[in-house]
C-alpha positions in Angstrom: 104.8 82.6 123.2 105.5 86.0 121.8 104.9 86.9 118.1 106.6 89.7 116.4 103.8 92.3 115.9 105.2 95.6 114.8 108.3 97.7 115.2 108.5 101.3 116.0 110.6 104.3 114.9 110.4 107.1 117.5 110.8 110.7 116.2 110.6 114.0 117.7 107.9 115.0 115.2 106.2 113.1 112.8 107.4 115.2 109.9 111.1 114.3 110.8 110.3 110.6 111.2 108.4 110.5 107.7 111.4 112.3 106.1 114.0 109.9 107.7 112.1 106.6 107.0 110.9 107.4 103.7 114.4 108.7 102.8 115.8 105.4 103.5 113.3 103.1 102.2 112.1 105.0 99.3 108.5 103.9 100.2 105.8 106.4 101.4 104.1 105.9 104.8 100.3 106.0 105.3 98.5 108.2 107.7 97.9 106.5 111.2 96.0 108.3 114.0 96.1 109.6 117.5 96.5 107.9 120.7 94.5 110.0 123.2 95.9 108.1 126.3 99.4 108.8 125.7 99.3 112.0 123.7 101.0 110.5 120.6 100.3 110.1 117.0 101.8 107.8 114.3 102.3 107.0 110.5 102.3 103.5 109.3 103.6 101.0 106.7 102.6 97.5 105.9 105.3 94.9 106.1 103.4 92.0 105.0 102.9 88.7 106.9 100.9 90.3 109.5 103.6 92.9 110.3 103.7 96.6 110.0 106.2 99.5 110.9 104.9 102.6 112.7 106.7 106.1 113.2 105.5 107.5 116.4 106.0 111.0 118.0 104.2 113.0 120.7 101.3 114.9 119.3 101.7 118.6 119.7 98.1 119.2 119.8 97.3 116.7 122.3 96.4 117.2 126.2 99.2 116.0 128.4 98.6 112.2 129.3 98.8 112.6 133.1 101.4 109.8 132.8 104.5 108.8 131.3 104.3 108.2 127.5 104.9 104.8 126.2 108.2 103.9 124.5 110.0 106.4 126.7 109.0 109.3 124.3 109.0 112.0 127.2 112.8 111.6 127.2 113.4 111.0 123.4 115.7 113.5 121.6 117.9 113.4 118.5 117.4 111.9 115.1 114.6 109.4 114.3 115.7 105.9 115.2 114.0 102.6 115.9 112.6 103.0 119.6 110.9 99.9 120.4 109.5 96.6 119.0 106.1 95.0 119.9 105.1 91.5 120.4 101.7 90.0 120.2 100.4 87.6 122.7 97.2 85.6 123.0 96.6 86.5 127.0 98.2 89.6 128.2 97.6 89.1 131.8 99.3 85.8 131.7 102.2 87.1 129.7 102.6 90.0 132.0 102.8 87.7 134.9 105.6 85.6 133.2 107.5 89.0 132.2 106.3 91.5 134.8 109.0 94.0 133.8 107.0 94.6 130.6 104.8 96.7 132.7 101.1 96.9 133.5 98.1 96.5 131.2 96.6 99.6 129.8 93.4 99.5 127.6 93.8 101.6 124.5 91.9 102.5 121.4 92.5 104.3 118.0 89.5 104.7 115.7 87.9 101.2 115.5 91.1 99.6 116.8 91.0 98.2 120.3 93.9 96.6 122.3 95.6 96.1 125.6 99.2 96.6 126.1 102.0 96.3 128.7 103.4 99.7 129.7 105.9 100.4 132.6 104.9 103.2 134.8 107.9 105.3 134.0 107.3 104.7 130.3 110.8 102.8 129.7 111.0 99.1 128.9 113.7 97.3 130.4 117.3 96.8 129.0 117.4 100.6 128.0 114.2 100.2 125.9 115.5 97.0 124.0 113.0 94.8 125.8 109.8 94.0 123.8 106.5 95.7 124.6 103.4 93.3 124.8 100.3 93.7 123.1 96.8 91.9 122.7 94.7 93.0 120.2 90.9 92.7 120.7 88.5 91.5 117.9 89.5 90.8 114.4 90.9 94.3 113.4 94.5 94.7 113.0 96.6 97.5 111.6 98.7 95.1 109.2 95.5 94.1 107.5 94.3 97.8 106.9 97.5 98.8 105.1 98.2 98.9 101.4 101.2 96.5 100.2 104.3 98.4 100.6 106.6 96.0 98.8 108.9 96.0 102.1 109.3 92.9 104.3 111.3 92.4 107.5 114.4 90.5 106.9 115.8 91.0 110.5 115.4 92.6 114.0 118.8 93.3 115.6 118.6 94.1 119.4 122.0 95.3 120.6 122.7 95.7 124.2 125.8 95.4 126.6 124.0 92.6 128.3 122.5 90.9 125.0 123.2 87.4 126.5 121.0 88.1 129.5 118.3 89.7 127.2 118.3 86.6 124.9 118.2 84.4 127.8 115.2 86.2 129.4 113.2 86.0 126.2 114.5 82.6 125.0 111.6 80.6 126.7 109.0 82.9 125.0 110.5 83.9 121.7 111.1 81.6 118.7 111.7 83.9 115.7 114.7 83.5 113.5 114.4 87.2 112.4 115.3 88.3 115.9 119.0 88.7 116.5 120.8 89.5 119.7 124.2 91.3 119.4 126.4 92.9 122.1 127.0 96.6 121.9 125.7 100.0 122.6 121.8 99.6 123.5 119.8 100.1 120.4 117.7 98.3 117.6 118.3 97.9 113.9 115.5 97.1 111.6 116.5 95.4 108.3 114.2 95.6 105.4 113.9 94.3 102.1 112.5 97.1 99.7 111.8 97.5 96.0 115.1 99.3 95.9 117.1 96.5 97.7 118.0 95.9 101.4 117.7 98.9 103.7 118.5 99.2 107.4 116.9 101.6 109.8 119.2 102.2 113.0 
């Protein structure tokens, strides 16, 4: 089964991403770190219940990764916006055998964190990036446990796509989370959050 792990807001730079997310939510992001394997870096926000939000961008100081970056960041342009959602699995190899379109397993680390993740060779997830990325954390460390309470919680994750019914059917046997909604429309992701200032939406 798939369990919602975190949501990612993509940006051309972390500065732009920070300004956009903090401007909508009114809550500060925490420093994250660098992902050498993909030449990216991030900022983080805890959402409670084992969830977190990340803002991710290409790290201008990193060496070229020698492969397509995850979340289709090589082709990302425009305003910061939700770019991916990530589901935790107990057995990544079994999950990728069942959902091979999620990519190939890649071993990764950031500081003391260790994990394996499914990443397509071209960096682009199916359904125009609206398909979930799959992750399996190694050991007991998880970013959500390392972040201070933000006062924000996830109310809904809205997945929009012209073929939303097909996406829902593909994920149906593996995903059971009432917060995840499928809507027919232009491809995109909406993150609905309860914040100290009220309900806010990132889209």
